[in-house]
N, C-alpha and C positions, 0 to 999 in steps of 0.2 A: 784562308791559309796565306801566310806571308813568306815571301822568298827573301832571304838576306843577300847582301852583296857577295858573300863568299860563294853562294850557290849560283849567282848569275855570272860572276866574273872569275874564271878559274885559270886561264892561261893567257899569256901574252901572245899576240899575233906578231911574229917577228918583223921588225922594221916598220910596223905601222902605228905603233903606240896605241893599239886597240886590244882590249882583253876580249877573248872569244867567249861565247856562251857555251854551256855544257851541251854535249851531243844529244842528251835526252830531250832538250828543248825542241829539237827538230824531228823527233822520232815519229811524230804523227803527220808529217808533211806528205800525205798521200792523197789520192783522188777520192776524198770523202770529207765530210765535215770534221772539224777539229783542227788541232795543231796550234802553234804559236807563231804569230807574225811579229817581226822585229822592224820597227820604224825608227828612223833616225831624225833627230832635230839638232840644229846648230845652236839652239838657244836654251839656256837654263831659265825656266819660267820664274817670274816673281811669285806667282801662285797659279792655280789650275782652273780658275773660273773666268770664262770669257765675258761675263756680265761686267766685270770690274776692270777689264783691260782688253784692247783690241790687238795686242801684240801677239807675235808668234809664241807658241808655247801653250797658253790657254786655248788658242784657236785650234791647235792640233788635238787637244783633249775634248773640246766642247761637244762636238756632235757624236762622240763615242760614248761619253758618260751621260750627257743630257739629251733631251729631246726639245724641239721647238714646237710651237703651236701648229706650224705648217712645215712642209719640206718641199724640195724641188727635185725633179728628175734631171737627167743629164742634158735635156733640151730646155731646161729652165722653166718647165711647166709646174705650176704650184700643185702640191699633193697634200693630202691630210697628214697631220702629225698627231700631237696630243689633242688637237681639235679634229674631230672626224668630219665636221662640216662647219660652215659659217655663212652668214648672210650680211650683206652690206645694204644699208638703207639707200633710197634713191638720191638723197642729198649728200651721201658720203659721210654723214656725221655720226652714224651708229653702226658698229660692227658687232654682231652677236656670234659667239663661238660656242658650239656644242661639243663638249669634251668627251673623251673616251671613258667608258665605264670600266672599272676593275683595274686601272693602272696603279701600280705600286712604286713608291720610292725604293731605292736599293736597301733601305733599312726596314722595309716591310710596311711602312705607314702609307695610307691611301693618298693618292693625288687628287686634289680638289680645286674648285674654282678659286678658293682663297689663295692657293699657291700662285695662280695666274695674276690675281690682283696684287699680291706682294711683289711678284717679279716685275710687273709693269712699273711700279713705283721705283724699283731699283734701276730698271733700264733708263728711265727718264732722268735719274739723278747721277748715275755713276758711269754710264757708257758713252763714249765719244760719238758713236753712231746713234745710240738710243736717245741722247739728249736732243738731237735734231728732230727725229720723227715724233717723239713723245712730248715735245713742247706743245703739240696740238691736243694732247689728251686732257680732258676735263675731269673724268672720273671713270672708275670701273665698278659696275654693279655685278653682284653675284646672287641672282634670285634663287639659285639652288646650287648644289655641290657640283653639278655638271654643266653649268651655264655661266659664261662670263661675257658681259656686255660692255664694250668700250664706247664711251661717249666722247666725241671729239668736239673741240671748239671750232675747228675748221677741217676741211677734207685733208687727208694724208695719203696721197696715192702710193707712197713707198711703204705703207704700213705692212702689207702682207710680205713684201720682199724682205722686211727686217726680221720677220718672226721665225726664220729657220734657226736651228740650233747653232750653226756656225757663227751667226751674228748675235742673236739674243736668246740664249737658252732659258727655259723655264726652270726656276730654282725652288728649293723646298723651304717654305716659310719656317717650318719647325727646326730647321738646322741653323737658324740665325738668332742672335740675341734679340730680346724685346727692347722696346724703347727707342731712344735716339742714337743708338750705338752706330759707329762707322762700320757698315757692312763690308766695305772693301778690306777692312783689317781683321775680319772674323777668321777664326782658326779653321772653320769649315771650308774655306777656300783652298786650303792645303790638303784636304781630304774630302773631296766633294761627294755629296749624295745626290744622285740623279735618278732619272727614270729610263735612261738610255740603254743601248744594247750591251754595254760593258760596264762593270762595276770597278770603282777605284779600289786598289789593293795596297799599293805602296809607292812612295816617292822617296828615293834616296838621292839627295841633291848632289849634282855633279856626276851622277851615274845613270839612273834610269827611273822610269815611271812604269808601274805594272797595272794593267787592267785585265780583269777576268770576265768571262762570259756571264751575262745576266740570265740565269735559268728561268726567271719569271718575266722575261720581256714580253710586252703586250703584243708585239708583232710575231706571231707564232712561227717556230722553226728558224728563228733568227736570234742572235747572230750565228754564223756558221763556224767561226773560229772559236777556239777555247780561250785564247789569251792574246793580248797585245802587249809588247814591251817597247816602250819609247826610250831609245838610247840617246843620251845627251852627248853629242860629238861635235864640239866647236870647230875642229879641224876638218874642213870639207874634203881635203885630200885623203884623210883617213877614212872618210865615209866611202869614197870610191873603192878603196882597197877592201873594205868590209862588204860591199855589195858583190864584188868579184869573188870573194871567198865564201859567200853565203852566210856571213855572220849578221848581215843586215839585209832585209828583204825589200824595203821601200824607202826612198828618200827623194826629196826635191832639192836637197841642199848639196849639190854636186858642183865642183868647179866646171864652169861652162866650157872650159878648154878640153875637158875630158869627154864631153857628150858624144862626139863623133866616134871616138875610139870605143866607148861603151856600146854603141850601136852595133858593133861587129861581134859582140860577145853573145854566143847562142844561149847562154844561161841567163841572159838578161833581156828585158824589154824596155824600150824608151817610149814613153807616152807623152806626146806633144799635141794634145787635142784641145782646141780652144773651148769646146763645149764643157770640158771639165776644169776650166780655169777662169770662169767669169768672176768668181769671188776674188781671184788673184790678179785680174787686170788692173794695172796701176801705173805709177810713174815714179822714177827716181828723180828726186828734187833736191835743189839747193835752197835752203830756207834761211832768212835773215831774222835776227832778233831785233825787232823795232823798238824795244826798250833801250837799246844802245843808240845814242844820239846820231852817230855817223850814218846809220842806215836810213834815217829820215830824209836824207838827200837822195832823191831818186836817181841822180846821175851816177852815184857810186854803184847802186844796184844794177843799173844798165851796163856799166863798165864790166861788171862780173859776167853779165849775160854774153857780152861780146868775146870773152876769152874761151868760150866753150865750143869745141868742135864736136858736134854730136855724131857725125859720121865716123870720126876717129874712135870715139868711145864705143859706138856700136860694133865696129869691126875688130878692134884690138882689145877691148876690155870685156865685151859681151859676146864675142865670137859669132856675131850674127844673130844671137838670140835676144834681140831687142829691136824696137822700132823708134827712131828719133821722134820726139814730140816737143812741140812748143806750146802746149796747152795742157791744163790739168785734167782734161777729159781726153785721153789719148785715142789714136785711131782704132784701137781694139775695142773701144766702146762706141761703135760707129753711129748708133742712133742719136747720140748726144754730142758727138765730136764736131767742133767747129774748125774747119781748116783755114778759115779766113780771120786770123788774129794778127796783132802786131808781132813782127819777127825781128830777131836780133842776130844777124849772121855773124859768123866767126870773123873777127876783125880786130886784131891787136892794136892797130893804129887808132881806131875809133875808141877803143877801151882806154888807151892812155890819154887821149885828148879829153875824154870825159873827166878823168881824174884831175888833169891840169885845170880844166874849167871849174871844177869843184874846189880848187885851191889846195890840192894835195901835191906838194912839190917834193922832189927827191931830196933826201938829206945827203950828207957827205958820203954815206955808204951806198947811196942809190936807192934808199927805201922811202916810199911814200907813206905806207901804212903797215902796221903790224897787227895781225888778227889771228884768231883761232878758228879751227874747224873741227867739228865732232861728227865723224861718220858712224852710223849705226853699226854695231858690232855683230849683227845677226847675219851678215853676208860679207865675205872677204872682198867682193868686188866694190863695195861701198868705199873701203879704204883705198883701193886702187884708183877709184875715181877722185877721191880726195887728194891723193898724191899727184895725179895728173893735173888737177886744178892748182895745186901748189906750184908745180913747174910752170904752168901757163901764167899765173899771176906774178911769178918772179920776173917774168919778161917785161912787165909793166910797172915794176917797183913795189909790189905788194908782197910782204913776208907773211906767209900763211903757215901757222903751226898746226899740224895735224895731230890731234890728241888720241891716244889709244886708251881704251877702257872696255870693260865687258858690257853686255847689252843692258843689264840692270842699271849700271852706272850711267850709261848713255840716257836711258829713260829718266832717271832722277835728275841728271844735270840739265837736260833740255826742258822737261815738262814740270819739274817741281822746283829745283833750285834756280832754274833759268840762268845758269852760269855759262852762257855761250854767245859767241858772235854769229857763227853760221853752223848749220847742220846739214848733213847729207843722209838721206834715208829713202827707202822705197815704201810706198803706201798704196793700198788698193783703193780703187774708186767705185767698185761695184758693191752689191748687185744693182744698186740704183744710186744716181748722183746724190740724192738726199742723204744717203747713208755714208757713201764713201768720200764725197767731195765737200759737202757743206762743212764738215767738222773742222776743216783747215782754214776756212775763210769767213765763217759767220762770226761776227764780233761777240755774240753771246756765248760762243763756245770757247772763249778764252777762259780756261779752267785749270789753273795750276794744280798739279797732282794727277790730272787725267791724261794718260798717255795718248799720243797721236790725236791731239786736239789742236787748237789754234795757237801753236807755239810762237808764231811771229808776233802775236798780239796785234793782229791786223784789224782795223776798224774803219770801214768805208760804208756809210749809210746807203749808198746806191747799191753796193754789193749785197748788203743785208736785205734790202727791199727785193732785189732780183731773186735771191735764194729763197726768201720766205714766200714770194709769189709762186715760184716754181715748185716749192714744197707742198703747196695746196692745190695746184692747177691740175684738173682732171683731164682736160683736153690735151692730147699728146702733142699736136702741132704747136699749140700755144706754149706748152711747157718746154718744148724743144727750143723755141725762139728765145725764151727767157734764159735758158742755159747757154745759148749761143752768145747772147749779149753779155752775160756774166763772164764768159771766157775772154771776150774782148777787153772788158774793164780790168780784170785781174792781170791780164798780160800787158796792159799798159802800166799798171801799178808795180808789177814785178816784185812782190814780197816773197814769192816762191818761184823759183825758176825750174820748170820741168825740163828734164834732159833727155831721157829715153824711157820707153815703156818696155821693161824686160819680160821675157818668158822664162819660166823655170820648169823645164821638162821633168817629169817624174821618171826615175829609173827604178825598176823593180825586177824581182825574180820572174823569170819566164813562166814559172809554175802558177803564178797568181792569176785569178780570174775575178771579174766584177770589181776591180779595184776602184775605178772611177765611175760612179753612178749618180753624181750630182755636180752642180757647178762648183762645189767646194773641193773637188779633186782629192788630194791626199789628206786634206783636213776634213773629209767627210766621215760618215759613221763607220764604214767598213762592215756594216751589218750583213751585206750580201757577199762579202769577199770570202774566197776559199782557195785552197791549194789544189792543183791538179798535176798529175805526171804527164798529161797529154801535151 
């Protein structure tokens, strides 16, 4: 059944710019299975398949519509997914997955090992995270319909961590065209067919995405909800109003200035649990486009580093919901975080001296450089940080034009057209550095058209060697030291400047239970989630 816009959006919520959902949508919100959960997103997705993009939007749909070969519980312990068991050879070069019997795609066709083989090829070609891990893949053998054997050219310790639905969902081979077609452009990405707990029903751009309960889900008695509606609400202030009115049940896209006030509302709960945010641990960064000649002079990049007051940004723009970081693996990822890296303290005098030394003199109007900055439009704080940076740079004679655009335009400008000087965005670094960090620094991951890849076009053979060695090292202590050395090198080169590591608490209806059951948090499956009056 399809719900049309007129059925979903019936009345304006006065003063909020938000249309409310019909009362019938909430009629089943009682202490039993059933009911409709409304989740908000600030981003209009480009499409709905996380294999072909690591951006928000597909990530929110991924684990609800698709399954991964494995899953993780809230303590980040690996659990069976579409693979009910697996075996890793002693040398780490062969992983054998035994698949679940009787699993069906949402269109009724059987799930088989051919789907896994097809998915693995797509992960390695199209996904910014998958390109890293699956560069080690030699081939996938399918000796029978319920067995898939991954043969690796070298060990890949991040392999299992990559195979949850939030990162690399398994996709249906039969729903994509044959031959050499561009899978990322396939129509099926806009109406995905998965094996997950919820089935895709409808996507009305600019309004909502509707997912319904999969009655034939392999994990019996799940999901517990009847329906999920993902509302596209770019204005995060509107989302706060919608949560308080009950028109939205879950969101992590809330102005951080509102969190403390929302904590006082008895009808709401604020979830700020690091166990449910491992996939979301990351860093807000300023990135330079090294295709522009000026940025090849390291002194200019260092000058930018010295105008950033991280403590000011943490307190005044993130309202305490962030940790300053000067490394791409922030303190929240403690096992690989190196606190001993080159640092660039806030020092406008030093910043101006570096520009003078590089030959950039003030003109008659006091300007040394005129540049652009593109903040990612999926979070209003990114623009606030860009405006802060604009004010700081003006003090040393740099005119920074902050450009406004929607998120799709940002992705196209930075990762496809490459029409940018600098960019500001937040990106996750977990659940393993090989998945979250390599994609931005590995020279082989400069891939125009692939979102959240190496947009700087950074190429340092030493860094490539460190990342590739860390990506195959099975000994934790040796792997840790490789990442420690990597952080020192890249913080010397400064092609990306980490600023803070934000936290994005989830605000939800107090009636919801089992909302966070995995490291994916609000981007998890919601298969166990239900409403309760208690």
